C-alpha positions as CSV (number, residue, x, y, z in Angstrom):
1,M,0.0,0.0,0.0
2,I,2.8,2.4,0.8
3,E,4.7,1.7,-2.4
4,W,1.4,2.1,-4.3
5,A,0.7,5.5,-2.6
6,V,4.3,6.7,-3.5
7,R,4.0,5.5,-7.2
8,K,0.7,7.3,-7.5
9,K,2.5,10.5,-6.2
10,Y,0.2,10.9,-3.1
11,F,3.5,11.1,-1.0
12,Q,7.0,12.2,-1.9
13,N,8.6,9.1,-0.5
14,A,7.9,6.0,1.6
15,N,8.9,7.6,4.9
16,H,6.2,10.3,4.5
17,A,3.6,7.7,3.7
18,I,4.6,5.5,6.6
19,W,4.3,8.5,9.1
20,F,1.1,9.7,7.7
21,L,-0.6,6.3,7.7
22,T,0.8,5.4,11.1
23,T,-0.3,8.6,12.8
24,S,-3.7,8.4,11.1
25,A,-4.2,4.8,12.3
26,F,-3.0,5.7,15.8
27,A,-5.6,8.6,15.9
28,G,-8.3,6.2,14.7
29,C,-7.4,3.7,17.5
30,V,-7.4,6.3,20.2
31,L,-10.8,7.4,19.1
32,L,-12.0,3.9,18.9
33,Y,-10.8,3.2,22.5
34,Y,-12.3,6.5,23.7
35,F,-15.8,5.8,22.2
36,L,-15.8,2.0,22.9
37,P,-13.9,1.5,26.1
38,D,-15.8,-1.6,27.3
39,N,-15.7,-3.5,24.0
40,K,-13.2,-6.3,24.4
41,W,-12.7,-6.8,20.7
42,V,-11.4,-3.2,20.1
43,W,-7.8,-4.4,20.4
44,L,-8.2,-6.4,17.2
45,V,-8.9,-3.4,15.1
46,P,-5.3,-1.9,15.5
47,I,-3.8,-5.2,14.6
48,V,-5.8,-5.5,11.4
49,V,-5.4,-1.8,10.6
50,F,-1.6,-1.8,11.1
51,H,-0.8,-5.2,9.7
52,I,-3.1,-6.3,6.9
53,S,-1.6,-4.3,4.1
54,P,2.0,-5.3,5.1
55,I,1.0,-9.0,5.3
56,V,-0.5,-8.9,1.8
57,R,2.5,-7.1,0.4
58,S,4.9,-9.5,2.2
59,V,3.2,-12.5,0.8
60,R,3.5,-11.1,-2.7
61,V,7.2,-10.3,-2.2
62,V,8.0,-13.7,-0.9
63,R,5.8,-15.8,-3.2
64,N,6.7,-13.9,-6.4
65,N,10.3,-13.2,-5.4
66,Q,9.7,-9.5,-6.1
67,A,12.1,-6.8,-5.2
68,S,10.6,-4.3,-2.7
69,E,11.8,-0.9,-1.6
70,I,10.3,-1.3,1.8
71,Y,10.0,-5.0,2.7
72,S,13.0,-7.2,2.8
73,E,12.7,-10.8,3.8
74,G,14.3,-10.2,7.3
75,C,11.8,-7.3,7.8
76,I,8.9,-9.5,6.8
77,W,9.8,-12.3,9.3
78,F,10.4,-9.9,12.1
79,N,7.0,-8.2,11.5
80,M,5.3,-11.6,11.5
81,L,6.8,-12.4,14.8
82,M,5.6,-9.0,16.2
83,I,2.1,-9.7,14.9
84,I,2.1,-12.9,16.9
85,F,3.6,-11.3,20.0
86,Y,1.1,-8.4,20.0
87,S,-1.8,-10.7,19.3
88,L,-0.8,-12.9,22.3
89,I,-0.4,-9.8,24.6
90,G,-3.8,-8.6,23.5
91,I,-5.4,-11.9,24.2
92,I,-3.8,-12.2,27.6
93,V,-4.6,-8.6,28.6
94,H,-8.3,-8.8,27.6
95,R,-9.2,-12.1,29.2
C-alpha cells in the first residue's frame, strides 16, 4: 500500500507515507478506544489496521520473489513475529 501511494504521487517518498498512515491509524485507534472502552474486541482493530496491508504485500514479495523498496525478507519475518507477539499480549490482557 505504501509503495502504491508513492507511485501514485500521493506522497513524496515511503517515509512520508509511513508516518502519515501510522499517525492516522493511531488517531483512529485512540478514538475507537475512547468511544468503545468496554468492547473487548477493540484491540483487534489496530492489529488489522496496522498489519493487513504489510501482510498482503509481504506474501506477494516472498511468493513472487519480487524486489521491494520497503519490505526485505528479514523485515517480513520480524513483522510476522511481532504480529504474533502483540496478538498474544492482546489476548492475555483482555481475558
